[in-house]
N, C-alpha and C positions, 0 to 999 in steps of 0.2 A: 343279657345272658348271665346267669349266675356262674361265678367262678368258684371252683371247689378244689382244694388240695387235700389229698389223702396221704397222711403222714404215717407210713408203714403199710406198704402195699403187699402184705402177706395174704393169707387165705381169705380173711374177712375183708380187709381193706382193698385187696385187688378185685374181689368180686364187686364190692360197692363201686369202685372206680369204673369198672367196665359197665355196670348197669346204668350208672348216672351219665356216663359219656354217651352210651347208646341212646339215651333219652334226649340228647341235644345240649347237655350242659358242658361248659368248658372245664375239663378235668385235668389236673396234673397229679402225679404221684411222686412220693419220695421213696426210693428203693435203692438197693446196693447190689454189687457183685453180678453174678451171672443172671440173676432174676432181672435186674435193671437192664442189662445188656439185651436180654431176650425181648423185654417189653419195648425197648428202643427200636429193635430190628423189626419185630413182627406184631407189636401191640399186645394187648391182654387177650388171651384165649380162655373161654369159660365154658364149663359144663355145669348146668345149674337147673334149679327149679324154674328158671325163666327160659330155659332152652340152652342150646349150644351156639355160641357166637364169638366173634373177635372184634375188637375195636382198637383204634390207635389212641394213645394218650401221651401227653408230654411227661417225661420222666427225668429226674435229677436225683443226685445223692445229697443235695443241699437245698433246702426249702427257700433259702434267701435268694437263690438265683431265678426263682420262678415268678416273682412279681407279687401283686396284690390279690387278695382273695376275699370272698364274702364269708366262706366257712373253711375252717381247718378241721377235717375229720381225723381225730387222733385214734388210730387203730393199732399203733404200736403197743407193746406190753408196758404196763405202768412202771415197771422197774427200769425201763429204758429212758425215763425222763432225763437223768443226768447227761446222757450222751446226746440228747436232742434239744435240750433247753436253749443252747446258744442259737440254734436255728429258729426256734419258735419265739424267743424273747422279743425280737424286733416288732412283733405284731401286738405287743402290749400297748393299750391305750389307743388302738385304732378301731376302725369299724368292723374288723374281722372277728367272728365268733368262733371260739374253740368248742368242739363237740367231743366230749370224753366218751369213748366207745370201748373202754377197756374193762377187764375183769378186776374185781377187788374194789377197795375204797378209793375213790378219786381224790385229788388234792383239795378240792373245794368242800368236801364232805364235813371236815372238822378243821376250823381255822384258828381257834384260840384256846389253847395253843395248838399249833399244827402238829400232826402226827409224824414222829421221827421215822416211822416205817414207810411213810408215803411221801412226805414233803419235809425233809430235814431242814430245820431252821425257818420254815415257811417261805422259802425262796420262790416257789412257783406261785403260791397264793398271793404273795406281795405284788406280783406282776399282773395277775389276772383276777379281777374281782368277779363276783357272781354275775354282774351285769354283762360280762363279756363271755359267759360260759353257758353252754347248753348241756345238761346231763342226758345220758343215753344208756340204754340196756339193750344188748344184742342177743337175740334168741335164734342164732343161726350157727351151723357148723360148716367147716370147710377144710381143705388141705391144698397145698401146692404140690401138684403131681410131677411137675417139671418146671424149670425156669420159664416164667411167662405164662404158665398153664395152671389154671385153678379149677378144682372141683368143689362145688358148693352143694350142701344138702341141709336137711333139718328145718325147712320152712324159710319164710322171708320176713319174719317179724322184727321190727325195730321200734323202740319206744323212746320218746323225747319229752323233756320237761325242763323247767327252770329250777336251778338249785334251791331257790327260796320257796318253791311251790308255784303251782300254776303252769301255764304254757303261753308265754308271750308271743309277740309278733314274729320274732326271728325263729323261735322253735316251731311255730305254726307254719312258717314258710318252709322250714326243713321237712316237716311232715308232708307238705304238699309236693315238694321236689321228689321225695322218695316215692310217694304215691304215683306220680306221673311216670316214674321209672319202673313201675310194676311191683314195687316193694310194699309190704304190708306195714306201713308206718302208722304209729299211734301217738296222739298227744297224751301225756300223763301228768296230771296235776300233783301227783305225789311221787315224784321220781326218787326221792330219798328212800322211801319205803321199797320201791321196786329194785333199786340198786342193792339194798341190803338183802332182799329175798334172793336175788341172783347170787350174792356173796354166800348166803347159806348153802345153796346148791354147790357152788365152787369149792367151799371149804370141805365138803364131804366127797363129792364126786371126783374132782380134779386130784385131790390129795391121795385118795385110796387108789385111783387108777395108776398113779405113778408108783406108790409104795408096793402095790401088788402086781404091777405090769399087766393090767387088765383093761379091756374095753368095757363099755357101759353094760352090755347085756350079761356077760358072765359074772361081772362084778356084783350085779344086783340079783343074780339068780342064786348065788351062794349065800347061805344064812350068815356065815361068819363075816364075810366082807360087807354084806348089806348092813349088818348091825354096826360095823365099824364106820361106815358112811353115816349111819343114823346118829351115832354118838357125836361125831364131829359137827354135823348139822345142828344138833340140839344145843351144843355149846355156843355156836355162832348165833343161833336164834335168841338164846337167853341174853347175850350181850346186846343185840339189837333191841330187845324188849327193855333192857335197863336204860339204854339211850333214849328210848321213847319213839323209835321210828317204826316199829312193828308191834303187832298185838299177838293174839293167839294164832298159830299156824299149824296145820296138819302136816307134819313132816313126812309121815308115812305116805300120804297122798302125793306129796311132791316127789318122793322116791319112786313111787309107782308110775307117775307121769314121765319121769326121766327114763324109766326102763323102756319106753317106746322107742328110744334112740338106737336100739339094737346094738350093733357092734361098732358104734362110733367111738373114735379115740378122742379123749378130751384134749384141749389145747395144751395142757401141761404135759400130758403123756407124749404128745407130738414133739414138744420142745425137748423133753428128756431124751427121746430116741434120736434126735438130731444134735444132741450134745450142746443145746443152747441153755443159757441161764433160765432158771425157773421163776415164775411170778409168785413167789411165796410171801414176800413182805406185804404187798398190797392186799393179800387175801388173809393168810394165817397170821402174819406179823401184826396187821392192823387189828385183828380180832383179839389177840393177846394184849396189845397195848390198850385198847379200849376196855377190855375186861379189867385190867389193872385200874384204869381211871374210874370205872364205875363199880368196882368191888365185886366183879363176877369171876368165879374160878373157871379156868379153862385148861384143865390138866391134859385132856386128850388133844386139844389143838396144839398145846405147847410141845407135847411129845411128837406129834406129827411134824410140827415145824422143825424141830431138831433133826428128825430123821430125813426130811427133805433137804435140809441144809447139807447134811452129810452126803446124800446122793448127788445133789447138785454140784458140790465141790469135786466129787469124783468124776462127774460127767464133762467138766470143762477142760 
């Protein structure tokens, strides 16, 4: 039986844990506070594209108490690495594979030199080489409606691939595990490109959703805010092109596709409303830093980064 730990059982992680546990995998979750207490008492309850169901899972606030695992699904926000590294570090050099399922640039994306916005000093990268990592992009929405209760929407698509390209045996195993749980998993031989394209969307949609306090549909219906989204996406795209990870992309088509999400709240807007720290460094900070490194001007991203820093400081 495959052993899986979901580190960060929020809306996305909690739904994944429930779906994988229902499919017969041994699943444990790392969670805290009332959410963890509710999971411990009643299991995870889910309303989703897979239906409505509840499943028991093992829960702890410390990964180190839970034993050995085949996969660690890292569904916490990337800016939370410093608070969780001590728990994850013991898995370095073991047979456990880390699956990065976060928005923004992951620690493995740029190693020499490591990005200060993502992995200051290269601490994470020094522990976990590409051979122990599986990259992932999540195309799913969700929210915690109450402790232990999750509502998922927006499809079931998850993409996996090796950081250096291709899709090796462990990534393929993960695709199979997700598929048997009813999830739409895909192998991706160009995960670096897919990660950056998701970043392009996040740079525009997540950012403007917080700055304008808007859900997806009204944000993209208004000419002014839609153009604001577009400018941010274009700057992020140009940085990706300079790095060489993406080519020509129809940004307007991506915006139109995003508009189908109707009144969905971005994850960053949900964090802001709950007065949680915002994931701005792995998204906007990384774009600014790589723009500097590759000689690409990013004035709109920089302005938005500063504005979100001010908002985030006021929300905490």
